[in-house]
Backbone as numpy.savetxt, mean C-alpha at the origin, in Angstrom:
# Nx Ny Nz CAx CAy CAz Cx Cy Cz
-23.93 -12.89 -2.43 -24.77 -11.72 -2.43 -23.87 -10.47 -2.43
-24.28 -9.48 -3.15 -23.52 -8.25 -3.26 -24.09 -7.19 -2.32
-23.18 -6.55 -1.57 -23.60 -5.46 -0.70 -23.69 -4.18 -1.50
-24.70 -3.41 -1.23 -24.82 -2.10 -1.83 -24.33 -1.10 -0.79
-23.34 -0.28 -1.17 -22.80 0.70 -0.24 -22.97 2.09 -0.82
-23.16 3.06 0.06 -23.27 4.43 -0.41 -21.86 5.01 -0.59
-21.81 6.19 -1.12 -20.52 6.81 -1.44 -19.68 7.08 -0.20
-20.32 7.41 0.92 -19.58 7.64 2.17 -18.90 6.37 2.66
-19.62 5.26 2.58 -19.04 3.98 2.99 -17.90 3.58 2.06
-18.09 3.80 0.78 -17.04 3.49 -0.18 -15.79 4.32 0.10
-15.97 5.57 0.42 -14.85 6.45 0.75 -14.15 5.98 2.03
-14.93 5.59 3.03 -14.34 5.07 4.27 -13.52 3.81 3.99
-14.03 2.95 3.15 -13.31 1.72 2.81 -12.01 2.02 2.06
-12.05 2.99 1.18 -10.83 3.35 0.45 -9.80 3.97 1.39
-10.24 4.77 2.36 -9.31 5.33 3.34 -8.70 4.23 4.22
-9.52 3.23 4.59 -8.97 2.11 5.36 -7.98 1.32 4.52
-8.28 1.14 3.24 -7.36 0.43 2.35 -6.06 1.20 2.21
-6.14 2.52 2.14 -4.93 3.34 2.05 -4.09 3.20 3.31
-4.74 3.26 4.47 -4.03 3.11 5.74 -3.36 1.74 5.83
-4.04 0.73 5.36 -3.48 -0.62 5.35 -2.27 -0.68 4.41
-2.37 -0.07 3.24 -1.25 -0.06 2.30 -0.04 0.65 2.88
-0.26 1.75 3.60 0.84 2.47 4.24 1.53 1.56 5.26
0.74 0.91 6.10 1.29 0.05 7.15 2.03 -1.15 6.55
1.43 -1.78 5.56 2.08 -2.93 4.93 3.36 -2.52 4.22
3.34 -1.36 3.57 4.56 -0.87 2.92 5.68 -0.66 3.92
5.35 -0.08 5.07 6.36 0.11 6.13 6.89 -1.23 6.63
5.97 -2.16 6.83 6.37 -3.47 7.32 7.36 -4.15 6.36
7.01 -4.18 5.08 7.86 -4.87 4.11 9.16 -4.12 3.87
9.15 -2.79 3.98 10.39 -2.03 3.84 11.35 -2.37 4.97
10.83 -2.40 6.21 11.70 -2.73 7.34 12.15 -4.18 7.27
11.28 -5.06 6.81 11.65 -6.48 6.65 12.76 -6.62 5.62
12.67 -5.89 4.54 13.71 -5.92 3.51 15.05 -5.47 4.08
15.02 -4.41 4.87 16.26 -3.91 5.48 16.84 -4.90 6.48
15.96 -5.54 7.26 16.41 -6.53 8.24 17.11 -7.71 7.57
16.58 -8.13 6.44 17.09 -9.32 5.77 18.26 -9.05 4.82
18.57 -7.79 4.60 19.56 -7.43 3.59 20.88 -8.22 3.73
21.41 -8.33 4.94 22.71 -8.99 5.11 22.60 -10.49 5.31
21.51 -10.96 5.91 21.41 -12.39 6.22 20.70 -13.21 5.16
19.78 -12.61 4.44 18.99 -13.34 3.44 18.70 -12.42 2.25
19.68 -12.28 1.34 19.49 -11.37 0.20 18.26 -11.68 -0.65
17.96 -12.95 -0.85 16.79 -13.30 -1.66 15.50 -12.89 -0.93
15.43 -13.16 0.36 14.26 -12.74 1.15 14.13 -11.23 1.18
15.27 -10.54 1.24 15.26 -9.08 1.21 14.72 -8.57 -0.11
15.12 -9.22 -1.19 14.64 -8.80 -2.52 13.13 -9.04 -2.65
12.66 -10.17 -2.15 11.22 -10.45 -2.20 10.43 -9.43 -1.38
10.96 -9.07 -0.22 10.31 -8.05 0.61 10.32 -6.70 -0.08
11.41 -6.39 -0.79 11.49 -5.13 -1.53 10.45 -5.09 -2.65
10.22 -6.21 -3.30 9.19 -6.29 -4.36 7.81 -6.02 -3.76
7.55 -6.60 -2.61 6.26 -6.35 -1.94 6.13 -4.88 -1.55
7.23 -4.28 -1.13 7.22 -2.85 -0.79 6.80 -2.03 -2.00
7.38 -2.33 -3.14 7.06 -1.60 -4.38 5.59 -1.81 -4.74
5.09 -3.01 -4.54 3.68 -3.28 -4.86 2.75 -2.44 -3.98
3.05 -2.37 -2.69 2.21 -1.56 -1.80 2.35 -0.07 -2.11
3.52 0.36 -2.52 3.70 1.76 -2.92 2.85 2.08 -4.15
2.75 1.13 -5.08 1.92 1.34 -6.27 0.44 1.44 -5.87
0.01 0.56 -4.98 -1.38 0.62 -4.50 -1.64 1.96 -3.83
-0.68 2.40 -3.03 -0.82 3.67 -2.33 -0.94 4.84 -3.31
-0.13 4.83 -4.36 -0.21 5.91 -5.37 -1.57 5.93 -6.05
-2.10 4.75 -6.36 -3.41 4.68 -7.01 -4.50 5.20 -6.07
-4.47 4.74 -4.82 -5.48 5.20 -3.87 -5.36 6.70 -3.60
-4.13 7.22 -3.54 -3.96 8.66 -3.36 -4.57 9.43 -4.52
-4.39 8.94 -5.72 -4.94 9.63 -6.89 -6.47 9.57 -6.89
-7.03 8.45 -6.46 -8.49 8.33 -6.40 -9.06 9.22 -5.31
-8.41 9.22 -4.15 -8.93 9.97 -3.01 -8.66 11.47 -3.09
-7.53 11.84 -3.68 -7.18 13.26 -3.80 -6.62 13.53 -5.19
-7.47 13.55 -6.21 -7.01 13.70 -7.59 -6.19 14.97 -7.80
-5.08 14.80 -8.48 -4.26 15.95 -8.84 -3.32 16.44 -7.74
-3.41 15.92 -6.54 -2.57 16.39 -5.45 -1.24 15.66 -5.39
-1.20 14.45 -5.89 0.04 13.68 -5.82 0.92 13.99 -7.01
2.25 14.05 -6.78 3.15 14.32 -7.90 3.13 13.19 -8.91
3.20 13.55 -10.18 3.13 12.56 -11.25 4.45 12.00 -11.53
């Protein structure tokens, strides 16, 4: 079954998704740094995840605040 949400709820969900992307990006960035010397492959995988969350963050920033983010 599909939920019908109003625009305010959709906006709240996008803000929560943005906050989650920020937190996950921080987590994977620090994980990448932690693993840099002991596990280079794990560090690289964490860095890839960091980039993915940064991309999600850029998209959500553009949706939530169009034109405010640098291109």
